[in-house]
C-alpha positions, 0 to 999 in steps of 0.5 A, a space after each residue: 752046373 759045369 765041372 770037371 769030370 772023370 779026370 785023372 792027373 798024374 805026375 810020372 816024372 819031375 816037371 811033366 804032368 799027364 791029365 786024362 778025362 772021359 769022352 762026353 757025348 756031343 762034345 766037339 772039343 774040350 778046353 782045359 782051364 787053370 781053375 784059379 785064374 780061368 786061363 785057357 791052357 789047352 783046346 783039343 778036338 773031341 777025339 783027344 781026351 788027354 794032355 801032357 803038360 811039360 811046364 809044371 813046377 814041382 811043389 806047386 798045386 795046379 787046379 785044372 778044369 776040363 770043359 766039354 764044348 758042343 758044335 755050337 760053342 756051348 758048354 755041355 752040362 755034366 750031371 753030378 753023379 
């Protein structure tokens, strides 16, 4: 099962959202997707565990998923706790 993990999503000011997640062992990079459209919105290296999105619209619900990817390009399964 692949899922988002230990995410926090906060809006501190209109139009700007901050997404943060926990480090996952073995991850070479992280990918942030729009869960509704499966659009890849951001790719970051393994040391980056946050993202600031300045293109959100007030009053719109955003469903985001962060996926951890290993050095072979495979998604890392995150155990459900």
